[in-house]
C-alpha positions as CSV (number, residue, x, y, z in Angstrom):
1,M,-6.7,4.1,23.8
2,N,-10.0,6.0,23.2
3,K,-8.6,8.7,20.7
4,T,-9.1,8.4,17.0
5,T,-6.4,10.8,16.2
6,P,-2.7,10.6,17.5
7,D,-0.3,13.1,18.7
8,L,2.2,12.9,16.0
9,A,4.9,14.7,18.0
10,A,4.9,11.8,20.5
11,Y,6.4,9.4,18.1
12,D,10.0,8.9,17.2
13,L,9.3,7.3,13.7
14,L,6.4,8.0,11.5
15,A,6.0,5.2,9.0
16,P,3.4,5.5,6.2
17,Q,3.1,2.2,4.3
18,L,2.6,2.7,0.7
19,S,1.1,0.3,-1.8
20,G,1.2,2.6,-4.8
21,G,-2.6,2.4,-5.0
22,K,-5.2,5.0,-4.9
23,D,-5.8,4.8,-1.1
24,S,-2.1,5.1,-0.2
25,G,-1.8,8.2,-2.3
26,V,-4.6,10.0,-0.6
27,M,-3.6,8.6,2.8
28,L,0.0,10.1,2.4
29,W,-1.3,13.4,1.3
30,S,-3.6,13.6,4.3
31,F,-1.1,12.5,6.7
32,M,1.6,14.9,5.5
33,R,-0.7,17.8,6.1
34,D,-0.9,16.8,9.7
35,A,2.8,16.0,10.0
36,T,3.7,19.4,8.6
37,A,1.3,21.2,10.9
38,A,2.9,19.3,13.8
39,G,6.4,20.2,12.7
40,V,7.5,16.5,12.5
41,T,8.1,15.8,8.8
42,D,11.7,15.0,9.6
43,R,10.5,11.9,11.4
44,V,8.6,10.5,8.4
45,I,10.1,7.5,6.4
46,T,7.8,6.0,3.8
47,Y,7.9,2.2,3.1
48,H,6.8,0.0,0.2
49,S,6.9,-3.7,0.4
50,T,7.2,-5.2,-3.1
51,L,5.7,-8.5,-4.0
52,G,8.2,-9.0,-6.7
53,P,6.9,-10.9,-9.8
54,L,3.5,-10.8,-8.2
55,E,3.5,-7.0,-8.2
56,R,2.0,-5.2,-11.3
57,P,5.0,-4.0,-13.4
58,A,5.1,-1.0,-15.8
59,V,3.4,-1.6,-19.1
60,H,3.3,0.1,-22.6
61,V,-0.1,0.5,-24.3
62,D,-0.5,2.5,-27.5
63,G,2.9,4.1,-27.1
64,T,2.2,5.2,-23.6
65,R,4.2,3.8,-20.6
66,Y,2.1,3.3,-17.4
67,A,4.2,3.1,-14.1
68,S,4.6,0.0,-11.9
69,M,3.3,-0.2,-8.3
70,S,6.8,0.3,-7.0
71,E,7.3,3.4,-9.1
72,L,3.9,4.9,-8.1
73,A,4.8,4.4,-4.4
74,A,8.0,6.1,-4.8
75,A,6.4,8.9,-6.8
76,Q,3.7,9.4,-4.2
77,S,6.4,9.8,-1.5
78,A,8.4,12.3,-3.6
79,A,5.2,14.3,-4.5
80,C,4.6,14.9,-0.7
81,G,8.1,16.3,-0.4
82,I,9.7,13.3,1.2
83,P,13.5,13.0,0.2
84,P,14.2,9.9,-2.0
85,D,16.5,8.5,0.8
86,R,13.6,8.4,3.1
87,H,11.4,6.2,1.0
88,V,12.4,2.5,1.6
89,E,11.4,-0.4,-0.6
90,V,11.7,-3.8,1.1
91,A,11.0,-7.4,0.2
92,R,11.1,-10.8,1.8
93,P,14.3,-12.9,1.0
94,A,12.0,-15.2,-1.1
95,F,9.2,-13.4,-3.1
96,L,5.7,-14.6,-2.6
97,L,5.5,-16.3,-5.9
98,T,8.4,-18.5,-4.8
99,E,6.8,-19.2,-1.5
100,I,3.6,-20.3,-3.2
101,A,5.4,-22.7,-5.4
102,A,7.5,-24.1,-2.6
103,Y,5.1,-24.0,0.3
104,G,1.6,-23.6,-1.1
105,R,1.3,-20.1,0.5
106,F,-1.3,-19.0,-2.0
107,P,-3.3,-16.1,-0.3
108,R,-6.7,-17.1,1.0
109,M,-9.3,-15.2,3.1
110,S,-8.2,-17.2,6.2
111,S,-4.4,-16.9,5.4
112,P,-3.7,-13.5,3.9
113,Y,0.0,-14.2,2.9
114,C,0.0,-11.2,0.4
115,R,-0.8,-8.8,3.2
116,K,0.5,-9.3,6.7
117,Y,3.1,-11.9,5.9
118,A,4.5,-10.5,2.7
119,K,4.0,-6.8,3.5
120,E,3.4,-5.6,7.1
121,S,5.8,-8.2,8.7
122,I,8.8,-7.4,6.4
123,I,8.4,-3.7,7.0
124,S,8.4,-4.2,10.8
125,T,11.5,-6.1,10.4
126,A,13.0,-3.2,8.4
127,W,12.6,-0.9,11.3
128,T,14.8,-3.1,13.4
129,P,18.3,-1.3,12.7
130,L,16.6,2.1,13.4
131,V,14.9,0.9,16.6
132,R,18.3,-0.5,17.9
133,R,20.0,2.7,17.4
134,L,17.2,5.0,18.7
135,R,16.6,2.8,21.7
136,R,20.3,3.3,22.7
137,E,20.1,7.0,22.3
138,L,16.8,7.4,24.0
139,G,17.1,4.9,26.7
140,R,13.4,3.8,26.3
141,P,11.3,1.9,23.8
142,V,11.0,3.5,20.5
143,R,7.6,4.9,19.6
144,I,6.5,4.1,16.1
145,L,3.3,5.2,14.3
146,K,2.4,2.7,11.4
147,V,0.1,4.7,9.0
148,I,-2.1,2.8,6.5
149,G,-4.4,3.8,3.9
150,L,-7.3,1.2,4.8
151,R,-10.8,2.6,4.4
152,A,-14.2,1.5,5.8
153,D,-15.8,1.4,2.2
154,E,-13.5,-1.3,1.2
155,S,-15.1,-4.1,3.3
156,R,-17.3,-4.9,6.4
157,D,-14.1,-6.1,8.2
158,R,-12.4,-2.9,7.5
159,A,-15.4,-0.8,8.5
160,H,-15.0,-2.3,12.0
161,H,-11.2,-1.8,12.1
162,P,-10.3,0.8,14.8
163,A,-8.9,4.1,13.3
164,Y,-6.3,4.3,15.9
165,R,-4.9,1.5,18.2
166,N,-1.9,0.0,19.7
167,V,-0.6,-3.1,17.9
168,L,2.6,-4.0,19.7
169,T,4.3,-3.1,23.0
170,N,7.6,-4.6,24.1
171,S,10.9,-3.5,25.7
172,A,12.2,-2.3,22.3
173,R,9.3,-0.6,20.5
174,I,5.8,0.6,20.9
175,V,3.9,0.5,17.7
176,D,0.6,2.2,17.2
177,E,-1.6,2.0,13.9
178,W,-3.4,4.9,12.4
179,L,-5.8,5.0,9.4
180,P,-6.1,8.6,8.7
181,V,-8.6,8.2,5.7
182,K,-10.7,5.4,7.1
183,D,-13.9,7.5,6.8
184,W,-13.2,8.7,3.3
185,P,-15.9,7.4,0.9
186,T,-14.6,6.0,-2.4
187,A,-16.2,8.9,-4.4
188,A,-14.1,11.3,-2.4
189,V,-10.9,9.4,-3.0
190,L,-11.6,9.3,-6.8
191,E,-12.4,13.0,-6.8
192,W,-9.1,13.8,-5.0
193,H,-7.3,11.9,-7.6
194,R,-8.6,14.1,-10.4
195,D,-6.2,16.9,-9.5
196,A,-3.5,14.7,-7.7
197,P,0.1,15.2,-8.4
198,V,0.6,11.5,-9.1
199,P,-1.6,9.5,-11.4
200,Y,-3.5,6.5,-9.9
201,H,-2.8,3.0,-11.3
202,W,-4.3,2.0,-14.5
203,T,-6.2,-1.0,-13.1
204,Y,-8.7,1.3,-11.5
205,D,-9.9,2.1,-15.0
206,S,-10.0,-1.6,-15.7
207,F,-7.4,-1.3,-18.6
208,P,-4.4,1.1,-19.6
209,G,-5.8,4.3,-20.8
210,G,-9.4,3.6,-20.0
211,T,-11.7,6.4,-18.7
212,S,-15.0,4.8,-18.6
213,R,-14.2,2.1,-16.1
214,A,-15.1,-0.5,-18.7
215,P,-15.3,-3.1,-20.0
216,A,-14.9,-4.6,-16.5
217,P,-15.6,-3.1,-13.1
218,A,-12.6,-1.4,-11.6
219,P,-10.6,-3.8,-9.3
220,V,-10.9,-3.3,-5.7
221,R,-7.3,-3.9,-4.9
222,C,-4.7,-3.6,-7.8
223,V,-1.3,-4.1,-6.1
224,C,-0.6,-7.6,-7.1
225,S,-1.0,-9.6,-10.3
226,P,-1.6,-13.3,-9.5
227,P,-0.4,-15.8,-12.0
228,S,-3.9,-17.1,-12.4
229,G,-5.2,-13.7,-13.0
230,T,-7.6,-13.9,-10.2
231,C,-7.7,-12.8,-6.5
232,C,-9.4,-14.2,-3.5
233,W,-10.4,-10.8,-1.9
234,P,-14.1,-10.0,-2.4
235,S,-15.6,-6.7,-3.6
236,P,-17.3,-4.3,-1.2
237,A,-20.7,-5.5,-2.6
238,G,-19.6,-9.1,-1.9
239,R,-19.9,-10.1,-5.6
240,G,-16.6,-12.0,-5.7
241,S,-13.1,-11.0,-6.6
242,P,-11.8,-8.3,-9.0
243,R,-12.2,-9.2,-12.7
244,C,-8.6,-9.0,-14.0
245,T,-8.6,-12.2,-16.0
246,P,-7.7,-12.2,-19.6
247,K,-11.3,-13.6,-20.4
248,S,-13.1,-10.9,-18.6
249,N,-10.7,-8.1,-19.4
250,P,-9.2,-8.5,-22.9
251,P,-7.6,-5.0,-23.0
252,A,-5.6,-5.6,-19.9
253,A,-4.5,-9.0,-21.2
254,T,-2.9,-7.2,-24.3
255,A,-0.8,-4.8,-22.3
256,S,2.9,-5.0,-23.1
257,V,5.3,-5.4,-20.3
258,P,8.6,-3.8,-21.2
259,T,11.6,-6.0,-21.1
260,G,13.2,-5.9,-17.5
261,A,10.3,-4.0,-16.0
262,S,9.0,-6.8,-13.9
263,P,10.7,-6.9,-10.5
264,T,13.2,-9.8,-9.9
């Protein structure tokens, strides 16, 4: 597979994976332009894999409510014209926090349980009923395009990630992966969000309602909210993890979580 851009009409299921973060928003917008041009928007189903209690919930600050990651993922899908019944939220039978407590599965650089294990694998499982039905109807393996908002600016590892590749082939399904905004620089993503139909998550401004990206540098990844307040993922500059702890970011620590807002 030498191409960097897929033929969208060649797929039976187009499956953008949304985190609710800034990159998934611009990814879906870019992808849907191509899907519309190809006349295949009816094959699009968006997916969000929730981390449950580890996912950032909605918060109230100074009388303003800021949406949760799950709400933003659904809003991103709706803003791109995708019907509500074609946006699917999935979760593992036991949330990641439970598995950390029971089995010690705390995310590490060498064991990213919060990514492939808790997100991508459960979305792949969610495809199974559709794959079974389509395979019977088509009489061949179902062709799926997994669309992700990874970008080269995020890390050296992601910079070397192929923009388009095959990730699975068996008798039931052929799954390819596409990163349509891989080459978008961070500045371009932030500029796009200035006029985006859905707001980006408050953590990119370091605290709810912040506009100066102070007092702490904007987190690199904002989907989860670890119990310790820290994350093992380094920043692009290699200076360590996002500063989301109460000590380093007091305004964020004072945010009020509405009753019942945290996923259960």
